[in-house]
C-alpha positions in Angstrom: -76.5 -26.2 114.3 -74.8 -29.5 114.9 -76.8 -31.0 112.2 -75.5 -28.5 109.5 -71.9 -29.0 110.8 -72.3 -32.7 110.2 -73.6 -32.2 106.7 -70.8 -29.8 105.8 -68.1 -32.3 107.0 -69.8 -35.1 105.0 -69.7 -33.0 101.8 -66.0 -32.2 102.3 -65.2 -35.9 102.8 -67.2 -36.7 99.6 -65.3 -34.1 97.6 -62.0 -35.4 98.9 -62.8 -39.0 98.1 -63.9 -37.9 94.7 -60.5 -36.2 94.1 -58.7 -39.2 95.5 -60.4 -41.5 93.0 -58.4 -39.7 90.2 -55.1 -40.5 91.9 -53.6 -43.7 90.7 -52.0 -45.4 93.7 -49.3 -47.2 91.6 -45.8 -46.3 92.5 -43.4 -45.2 89.7 -41.7 -48.6 90.1 -45.0 -50.3 89.4 -45.7 -48.1 86.4 -42.2 -48.8 84.9 -42.6 -52.5 85.4 -45.9 -52.4 83.4 -44.2 -50.3 80.7 -41.3 -52.7 80.4 -43.7 -55.7 80.1 -45.4 -54.0 77.1 -42.0 -53.0 75.7 -40.8 -56.7 75.7 -43.9 -57.6 73.8 -43.5 -54.7 71.3 -46.9 -53.4 72.1 -46.0 -49.8 71.2 -49.5 -48.3 70.9 -50.4 -49.4 74.4 -47.2 -48.0 75.6 -47.8 -44.7 74.0 -51.4 -44.4 74.9 -51.2 -45.4 78.6 -47.6 -44.7 79.7 -45.9 -41.9 77.8 -45.9 -38.5 79.3 -47.6 -35.4 77.8 -44.3 -33.6 77.2 -42.9 -36.5 75.2 -46.2 -36.8 73.2 -46.0 -33.2 72.3 -42.3 -33.4 71.4 -42.4 -36.5 69.2 -46.0 -37.5 68.5 -47.6 -40.9 67.9 -46.1 -41.3 64.4 -42.5 -40.8 65.7 -43.1 -43.1 68.7 -45.2 -45.9 67.2 -44.5 -45.9 63.4 -40.8 -45.1 63.5 -40.2 -47.7 66.2 -42.1 -50.4 64.3 -40.2 -49.6 61.1 -36.9 -49.9 63.0 -37.9 -53.2 64.4 -38.9 -54.5 61.0 -35.9 -53.1 59.0 -33.3 -54.2 61.6 -35.1 -57.5 62.3 -35.2 -56.7 66.0 -36.4 -59.6 68.1 -35.9 -61.2 71.6 -36.1 -57.8 73.3 -35.3 -58.1 76.9 -35.6 -55.1 79.2 -34.6 -55.6 82.8 -35.3 -53.4 85.7 -34.4 -54.2 89.3 -36.6 -52.5 91.9 -34.7 -50.8 94.6 -34.5 -52.8 97.8 -35.7 -49.9 99.9 -38.9 -48.5 98.5 -38.9 -44.7 98.3 -42.1 -42.7 98.4 -42.0 -40.1 95.7 -44.0 -36.9 96.0 -45.9 -35.8 92.9 -43.6 -32.9 92.3 -40.5 -35.1 92.3 -39.1 -37.0 89.3 -38.4 -40.7 89.6 -35.5 -42.1 87.7 -34.4 -45.8 87.4 -31.7 -47.5 85.4 -32.8 -50.2 82.9 -30.8 -52.6 80.7 -32.0 -53.3 77.1 -30.9 -56.3 75.1 -32.1 -57.2 71.6 -31.1 -59.4 68.7 -30.8 -57.7 65.3 -29.8 -58.4 61.7 -26.3 -57.4 62.7 -26.1 -59.3 66.0 -26.9 -58.3 69.6 -27.4 -54.7 70.8 -27.1 -54.1 74.5 -27.2 -50.7 76.3 -28.2 -49.1 79.6 -30.6 -46.2 80.0 -32.0 -44.1 82.8 -35.7 -43.9 82.5 -37.4 -40.9 84.1 -41.0 -40.8 85.2 -43.1 -37.7 86.2 -46.4 -37.5 88.0 -49.1 -36.0 85.9 -52.7 -35.0 86.8 -55.0 -35.6 83.8 -58.6 -34.5 83.4 -59.9 -37.4 81.5 -57.3 -40.1 82.5 -55.9 -41.4 85.7 -53.4 -39.3 87.5 -50.3 -41.3 87.7 -46.6 -41.6 86.8 -45.7 -41.3 83.1 -42.5 -42.1 81.2 -40.4 -39.3 79.7 -39.7 -40.9 76.3 -37.3 -40.0 73.5 -35.8 -42.0 70.5 -32.9 -43.2 72.6 -35.3 -45.8 74.0 -35.2 -47.4 70.5 -31.4 -47.4 69.9 -28.6 -46.0 72.1 -28.1 -42.2 71.8 -30.6 -42.0 68.9 -32.2 -38.5 68.4 -35.1 -37.5 66.2 -32.8 -36.0 63.6 -30.4 -38.9 63.3 -30.5 -41.4 60.5 -30.1 -45.1 61.0 -28.4 -47.1 58.3 -27.5 -50.7 57.4 -24.4 -51.5 55.4 -23.1 -54.8 54.0 -19.6 -55.9 54.8 -18.6 -57.9 51.8 -17.0 -61.3 52.3 -14.3 -62.8 50.1 -14.9 -66.1 48.3 -12.5 -68.8 49.2 -9.7 -69.5 46.7 -8.5 -72.7 45.1 -4.8 -73.6 44.9 -2.7 -76.4 43.5 -0.4 -78.6 45.6 2.4 -76.0 45.3 0.2 -73.1 46.3 -0.2 -71.9 42.7 -3.5 -70.1 42.2 -6.2 -71.9 40.2 -9.2 -69.7 41.2 -8.5 -66.5 43.0 -10.1 -63.1 43.8 -8.0 -61.3 41.3 -8.4 -58.5 38.7 -9.5 -57.9 35.2 -10.2 -55.0 32.9 -13.3 -52.9 32.2 -13.1 -51.7 28.7 -14.8 -48.4 27.9 -14.5 -45.2 26.0 -14.1 -41.5 26.6 -16.8 -39.9 24.4 -14.9 -36.8 23.2 -12.1 -39.0 21.9 -14.2 -41.7 20.4 -15.7 -41.5 16.9 -19.0 -43.3 17.5 -20.1 -43.2 13.8 -16.8 -44.7 12.5 -15.8 -47.1 15.2 -18.8 -48.3 17.2 -19.4 -51.3 14.9 -15.7 -52.4 14.9 -15.5 -52.0 18.7 -18.7 -54.0 19.1 -17.2 -56.9 17.0 -14.1 -57.0 19.2 -16.0 -56.9 22.5 -18.8 -59.2 21.3 -21.5 -56.5 21.8 -23.7 -54.7 19.3 -23.1 -51.2 18.1 -26.6 -50.3 19.3 -25.5 -51.3 22.8 -22.5 -49.0 22.6 -24.7 -46.2 21.4 -27.1 -46.7 24.2 -24.4 -46.6 26.8 -23.0 -43.4 25.3 -26.4 -41.7 25.4 -27.1 -42.2 29.1 -28.0 -39.0 31.0 -25.0 -39.0 33.2 -22.5 -39.2 30.3 -20.1 -36.3 29.9 -17.6 -35.8 27.1 -14.5 -36.4 29.2 -16.0 -39.1 31.5 -15.2 -42.8 31.1 -18.1 -44.9 29.9 -17.8 -48.6 30.8 -18.8 -51.1 28.1 -17.6 -54.6 29.1 -15.4 -56.4 31.6 -12.8 -58.8 30.3 -10.3 -61.1 31.9 -6.5 -60.7 32.0 -6.2 -63.8 29.8 -8.3 -62.4 27.0 -5.3 -61.2 25.0 -7.2 -61.4 21.7 -9.2 -58.4 22.9 -6.5 -56.3 24.5 -4.2 -56.7 21.5 -6.6 -55.0 19.2 -9.1 -53.0 21.1 -6.8 -50.2 22.1 -6.0 -49.5 18.5 -9.3 -47.6 18.4 -9.1 -44.0 19.4 -10.9 -43.1 22.6 -10.9 -46.7 23.9 -9.4 -47.1 27.4 -9.7 -49.4 30.4 -9.6 -49.5 34.1 -8.7 -52.3 36.5 -11.6 -54.0 38.4 -11.9 -56.8 40.9 -13.0 -60.2 39.5 -12.6 -63.9 39.9 -9.5 -65.0 38.0 -8.6 -68.4 36.6 -4.8 -68.2 35.8 -4.6 -71.8 34.4 -7.3 -71.0 31.8 -8.5 -74.0 29.7 -6.2 -76.7 31.2 -8.2 -76.7 34.5 -11.5 -75.4 33.2 -13.5 -78.7 33.5 -12.1 -79.4 37.0 -12.1 -76.0 38.6 -15.2 -74.6 36.8 -16.2 -71.0 37.1 -18.7 -68.7 38.9 -21.4 -66.6 37.4 -24.2 -64.2 38.3 -27.0 -66.1 40.1 -30.0 -66.5 37.9 -33.8 -66.6 38.7 -33.9 -70.4 38.8 -31.0 -70.5 41.3 -32.5 -67.8 43.4 -35.6 -69.9 43.8 -33.7 -73.1 44.3 -31.5 -71.6 47.1 -34.0 -69.1 48.5 -33.1 -70.2 52.1 -29.4 -69.6 51.5 -29.7 -65.8 51.4 -28.6 -65.2 47.8 -29.5 -61.9 46.1 -29.6 -60.9 42.4 -26.1 -59.3 42.5 -24.5 -62.4 44.0 -22.2 -64.9 42.1 -22.5 -68.6 42.5 -20.5 -71.6 41.4 -21.7 -72.7 38.0 -19.5 -75.7 37.2 -16.7 -77.9 38.4 -15.3 -77.4 41.9 -16.7 -73.9 42.0 -20.1 -75.4 42.0 -19.3 -78.6 43.9 -17.7 -76.7 46.8 -20.1 -73.7 46.7 -20.9 -73.9 50.4 -17.3 -74.1 51.5 -16.0 -71.4 49.1 -18.9 -68.9 49.5 -18.3 -66.4 52.2 -21.0 -64.9 54.4 -21.3 -61.2 54.2 -21.2 -59.2 57.4 -23.7 -56.4 58.2 -23.4 -53.2 60.2 -26.0 -51.0 61.8 -25.0 -47.4 62.3 -26.4 -44.1 63.4 -25.5 -41.1 61.3 -25.4 -38.2 63.7 -26.7 -35.1 61.9 -25.4 -32.7 64.5 -21.8 -34.0 64.3 -21.0 -33.5 60.6 -22.6 -36.8 59.7 -20.5 -38.8 62.0 -21.3 -42.5 61.8 -21.5 -44.5 65.1 -21.6 -48.3 64.8 -24.1 -49.8 67.2 -24.0 -53.4 66.0 -21.8 -55.3 63.6 -21.7 -58.9 62.4 -18.3 -59.4 60.8 -17.9 -61.0 57.4 -16.9 -64.6 57.2 -14.6 -65.3 54.3 -15.1 -68.5 52.4 -12.7 -71.5 52.9 -9.7 -71.7 50.6 -9.1 -75.2 49.2 -5.8 -76.8 48.1 -5.8 -79.6 45.6 -3.3 -82.4 45.0 -3.2 -81.2 41.4 0.2 -80.1 39.9 -0.8 -77.1 37.7 2.4 -77.2 35.7 2.0 -81.0 35.1 -1.6 -80.4 34.2 -0.8 -77.7 31.7 1.9 -79.8 30.0 -0.6 -82.8 29.7 -3.4 -80.6 28.4 -1.2 -78.9 25.8 0.1 -82.3 24.6 -3.4 -83.2 23.6 -3.5 -80.2 21.2 -7.2 -79.7 21.5 -8.0 -83.2 20.4 -11.0 -84.7 22.2 -9.9 -86.8 25.1 -9.1 -87.0 28.7 -6.1 -87.7 31.0 -5.4 -88.5 34.6 -2.2 -88.9 36.6 -2.2 -90.7 39.9 0.5 -91.3 42.5 0.3 -95.1 43.0 1.6 -94.9 46.6 -0.5 -92.0 48.0 -3.4 -91.9 45.6 -2.9 -88.2 45.0 -4.3 -86.9 41.7 -1.6 -84.9 40.0 -3.5 -84.3 36.7 -7.1 -84.5 35.8 -8.0 -82.8 32.5 -10.5 -82.9 29.6 -9.8 -81.7 26.1 -10.8 -79.5 24.4 -12.0 -77.0 26.9 -13.2 -73.5 27.3 -11.9 -70.3 29.0 -13.5 -70.1 32.5 -12.5 -66.4 32.6 -14.8 -65.8 29.6 -17.7 -67.7 31.2 -17.3 -66.0 34.5 -17.8 -62.6 32.9 -20.6 -63.9 30.8 -20.7 -65.2 27.2 -22.9 -63.9 24.5 -25.6 -66.2 23.0 -23.7 -66.4 19.8 -20.5 -67.4 21.5 -22.3 -70.0 23.6 -23.9 -71.4 20.4 -20.5 -71.6 18.8 -19.1 -73.7 21.6 -22.2 -76.0 21.9 -22.2 -76.6 18.1 -18.4 -77.4 18.0 -18.2 -81.1 17.0 -15.3 -81.5 19.4 -17.6 -80.6 22.3 -15.4 -78.3 24.4 -18.1 -78.1 27.1 -18.1 -81.9 27.7 -16.3 -83.0 30.8 -14.7 -86.2 29.6 -12.9 -87.2 32.8 -16.2 -87.6 34.6 -17.5 -90.1 32.0 -16.5 -93.7 31.3 -15.4 -95.3 28.1 -14.6 -98.7 26.7 -10.9 -99.1 27.7 -9.9 -101.4 24.8 -6.6 -103.3 25.2 -5.5 -101.0 28.1 -7.5 -103.4 30.3 -5.3 -106.4 29.3 -2.8 -106.0 32.2 -5.8 -106.3 34.6 -7.1 -109.3 32.7 -3.6 -110.8 33.0 -3.5 -110.1 36.8 -6.8 -112.0 37.2 -5.7 -114.9 35.1 -2.3 -115.2 36.9 -3.9 -115.0 40.3 -6.6 -117.7 39.6 -3.9 -119.8 38.1 -5.4 -120.5 34.7 -2.9 -118.2 32.9 0.6 -119.7 32.8 2.9 -116.9 31.6 5.3 -119.2 29.8 2.7 -121.3 28.1 2.0 -120.3 24.6 -0.8 -120.7 22.0 -0.2 -121.5 18.4 -2.4 -119.0 16.6 -2.7 -118.8 12.8 -4.2 -115.9 11.0 -5.8 -112.7 12.2 -9.2 -114.1 13.0 -10.3 -116.9 15.3 -13.4 -118.4 16.8 -13.8 -121.2 19.3 -16.1 -123.3 17.1 -18.9 -123.0 14.6 -21.4 -122.4 17.4 -20.2 -118.8 17.5 -21.8 -118.3 14.1 -20.4 -115.2 12.4 -18.8 -113.9 15.7 -15.0 -113.9 15.4 -12.1 -112.5 17.3 -9.6 -110.5 15.3 -6.1 -109.3 16.0 -4.0 -106.6 14.4 -0.5 -108.3 14.4 0.6 -111.8 13.7 3.5 -112.5 16.1 5.7 -115.7 15.8 4.3 -118.7 17.6 3.9 -119.7 20.3 2.1 -116.7 21.8 2.7 -116.4 25.5 1.7 -113.7 28.0 4.6 -111.4 27.1 3.9 -111.6 23.3 0.2 -111.3 24.0 0.8 -108.0 25.7 3.6 -106.7 23.4 1.5 -107.4 20.3 -1.8 -106.7 22.1 -3.1 -110.0 20.8 -6.9 -110.2 21.2 -7.0 -113.9 20.2 -4.5 -114.8 23.0 -6.6 -113.0 25.6 -9.8 -114.5 24.2 -8.4 -118.0 24.7 -7.2 -117.1 28.3 -10.6 -115.6 29.1 -12.3 -118.8 28.1 -9.9 -120.7 30.2 -10.6 -118.7 33.4 -14.4 -118.4 32.7 -17.0 -115.8 33.2 -17.2 -116.3 37.0 -13.5 -115.8 37.6 -13.2 -112.8 35.3 -16.3 -111.1 36.8 -15.1 -111.8 40.3 -11.6 -110.5 39.5 -12.9 -107.3 37.9 -15.2 -106.7 40.9 -12.2 -107.0 43.1 -10.6 -104.2 41.1 -13.5 -101.9 41.8 -15.8 -102.5 38.8 -19.5 -102.0 39.6 -19.0 -99.8 42.6 -18.8 -96.0 43.2 -15.2 -94.7 42.8 -14.2 -93.3 46.2 -13.4 -89.9 45.0 -14.2 -86.3 46.0 -15.4 -85.4 42.6 -18.4 -87.3 41.1 -17.2 -89.8 38.5 -19.1 -92.3 36.5 -18.5 -95.8 37.9 -16.7 -98.4 35.8 -18.8 -101.4 34.7 -18.3 -104.9 33.5 -21.5 -104.8 31.5 -24.9 -103.1 31.7 -26.2 -105.6 34.2 -22.8 -106.4 35.8 -22.8 -109.9 34.4 -21.1 -111.8 31.6 -23.8 -113.8 29.9 -22.1 -115.5 26.9 -18.7 -116.6 25.6 -18.8 -113.8 23.1 -19.3 -111.2 25.8 -16.6 -113.0 27.9 -13.9 -112.6 25.3 -14.9 -109.1 24.4 -14.7 -108.1 28.0 -11.2 -109.6 28.4 -9.9 -107.0 26.0 -12.0 -104.0 27.0 -14.8 -104.2 24.5 -18.4 -105.4 24.7 -20.3 -103.5 27.3 -17.3 -102.7 29.5 -16.8 -99.1 30.5 -14.1 -97.5 32.6 -13.4 -94.1 34.1 -10.0 -92.6 33.4 -9.2 -92.1 37.1 -10.1 -95.7 37.8 -8.0 -96.8 34.8 -4.9 -95.1 36.1 -5.5 -96.4 39.6 -6.0 -99.9 38.4 -2.3 -100.2 37.3 -1.2 -99.2 40.8 -1.2 -102.8 42.2 1.4 -103.8 39.5 3.9 -101.3 41.0 2.6 -101.0 44.6 2.8 -104.5 46.0 -0.7 -105.5 45.0 -2.5 -102.5 46.5 -4.8 -100.0 44.9 -5.0 -96.8 46.8 -8.0 -94.6 47.1 -7.6 -91.7 44.6 -7.4 -88.3 46.4 -8.1 -84.8 45.0 -7.9 -82.5 48.1 -4.6 -81.9 49.8 -6.2 -82.0 53.2 -7.6 -85.5 52.7 -5.7 -88.5 54.1 -3.4 -90.2 51.5 -2.3 -93.8 51.1 -5.7 -95.2 52.2 -6.3 -98.7 50.8 -9.1 -99.1 48.3 -8.3 -102.7 47.3 -5.4 -104.9 48.4 -4.0 -108.3 47.7 -4.8 -108.0 44.0 -1.5 -109.4 42.7 1.4 -111.3 44.2 4.9 -109.7 44.0 6.0 -112.6 41.7 3.2 -112.0 39.3 3.6 -108.2 39.6 7.3 -108.6 38.5 6.2 -110.6 35.5 3.9 -107.8 34.4 6.5 -105.1 35.1 8.9 -106.8 32.7 6.2 -107.3 30.1 5.0 -103.7 30.2 8.5 -102.5 29.6 8.7 -104.8 26.6 5.5 -103.3 25.2 7.4 -100.1 24.8 10.7 -101.5 23.5 9.4 -104.3 21.3 5.8 -103.5 20.5 3.8 -101.0 18.5 4.2 -98.3 21.2 7.8 -97.6 20.2 7.0 -93.9 20.0 7.2 -94.0 23.8 10.6 -95.5 23.7 12.5 -92.3 24.3 16.1 -91.8 25.5 15.4 -89.3 28.3 13.3 -91.7 30.4 12.4 -95.4 30.5 8.7 -95.9 30.1 6.5 -98.9 30.8 2.9 -99.2 29.8 0.1 -100.5 27.6 -1.7 -99.1 24.7 -5.3 -99.8 23.9 -7.8 -99.1 21.1 -11.5 -99.4 21.5 -13.5 -99.5 18.3 -17.0 -98.0 18.5 -19.2 -99.4 15.8 -22.9 -99.1 15.1 -22.7 -101.4 12.1 -20.4 -104.4 12.1 -19.8 -104.1 8.4 -18.6 -100.5 8.6 -15.4 -99.2 10.1 -16.1 -97.5 13.4 -14.6 -94.6 15.3 -11.6 -95.6 17.5 -10.6 -94.2 20.9 -6.9 -94.6 21.6 -5.5 -95.2 25.1 -2.1 -95.3 26.7 -1.4 -96.1 30.4 2.2 -95.6 31.4 4.6 -95.0 34.3 8.3 -94.3 34.7 10.0 -97.8 34.7 12.8 -97.1 37.2 10.8 -94.8 39.5 7.0 -95.4 39.2 6.1 -92.3 41.2 3.1 -91.7 39.0 0.8 -93.5 36.5 -0.6 -91.5 33.6 -3.7 -92.7 31.6 -4.7 -90.8 28.5 -7.5 -91.3 26.0 -7.8 -89.6 22.7 -10.9 -89.9 20.5 -10.9 -90.5 16.8 -7.4 -92.0 16.4 -8.4 -94.3 13.5 -6.6 -92.1 10.9 -3.8 -90.9 13.2 -1.9 -94.1 13.9 -4.2 -95.6 16.5 -3.1 -95.8 20.1 0.5 -95.1 19.0 -0.7 -91.6 18.5 -1.6 -91.4 22.2 1.6 -93.1 23.3 3.6 -90.3 21.5 1.7 -87.6 23.4 2.2 -89.3 26.7 5.9 -89.7 26.0 6.1 -86.0 25.3 4.6 -85.3 28.7 6.9 -87.7 30.5 10.2 -86.8 28.8 12.7 -85.0 31.0 
């Protein structure tokens, strides 16, 4: 009997042990810790298979749990997930029929910035036939994002940023986020057969394009059909387009360039980003609908001007009349606005004085270095380019012999006789040029000796002898300057020009071609020496540098670094000690005489006293043929030299030479 009792007890113990083997001894705290570890590693399948309770599986299923969670993590770029859970200090023993609940804190980084929320996680004890009996998480979608339900929609919206604007020194707008027009038609009022071709000609689109727009599926008889955006400055379109019945417009936001052509080459324009740019700047976050700087400062300052769009993640609650709850938001960062030293009114006046003739002009404050004017003529309408020009219009501009798309102020040109005051400074400072000493010069051609072969120096005017510095400048006598250049020698002239900034990068915020003495920076012959002394040969000079180089004459021998941006420091020395006050006074007197007594009398106007120097550079491919001439005039107000203006006009050979340019500059300077 005792034997059977022993066997029965043993069997009971074996069954009990067998039952106990299905009981997982982990506490709910342990199970939650394991779950959180998998959560931080985004191992959703393991979380679902081994830790999610049966009720949650039945309610949501694996697709909702795993696939939807993965999609959210991908779409919202969720990373760096950190889930923290602090175990209670006093461990509680939960009975299987009890529910365990613990607070956790979830932090994650998303495309719209950090998301942080708290959640109470409940665990229930489940007995499973084929799995271990243990504690399982009661899951719902609010584990993914705060307060998310199965029916809710999660959305991403872009918060547009504003592009920075460009202003002149007086806060006048040069490039702003303004308005324009969108031209379109109301179909029931528009006679497509009779007027489509005429409308297309005005807008620069084909009649086929208009017909295609009108035949879109959404078009209704009384509904506005957009055709083309135009700028507020495109008066030639607005003056005629509304004469056509059924044509109307609506105001739209667009980049606006109020100064139009006068600042086109400097300010530039923006345009829709193209495939090549998307590839080039793939790490900058551009998309096909973005605009990007295409030219000028809009291109040069793209990184400063371009804003950074913000982004918002929201939950659209279906059970609350589509209420949208923002759960993360990265605010938009508007681009930086830029102020220039340019005076827009002065710029416009200068540009208009050039009357579309090819050329360039710069105006510099000799004391501060501020650029008041920097223009290139002819130009284009940046508003037109910003909207987009047709291929036929672009071809028209590129084939124009005056090259309106060429930025001339960034280039360099042979300065001709406008360099003579600088040559004079160098000669005076080295002591070889004695201002009162004159040369007896006969005739209009001269050569040092027969060793020059057929090379001769010519002059335009024959002034009464002797020819001293003042007469040399007033009559722009090439022979006088050739003689003085030979006296000072190649070394002195080269050194002097180098001291004036030739052969080095111009310290400027906008890329400009450096001025050069020659192609190799040297003067290798007497012929090249004399040519260089009056701005011919291989000498080239940028217009900003040319204006700046006259500053030492009126600014105590100092040439100031030219400045374009208002925030940049002014009055910084570029070169100093270039001319003594005594020699500067000599040149000041002589440059006034150039206007009163010389061939630049067109600048001798009653409203303002002007001092300056003309220059003509002849461009010849054949020495026996007459070449094209570029005319220069560099000038400043005699009594108050608050600015120096340098202007170059191409093709002045049949317009009165450099006197033609002097007349234009006088028109700009007159009060």
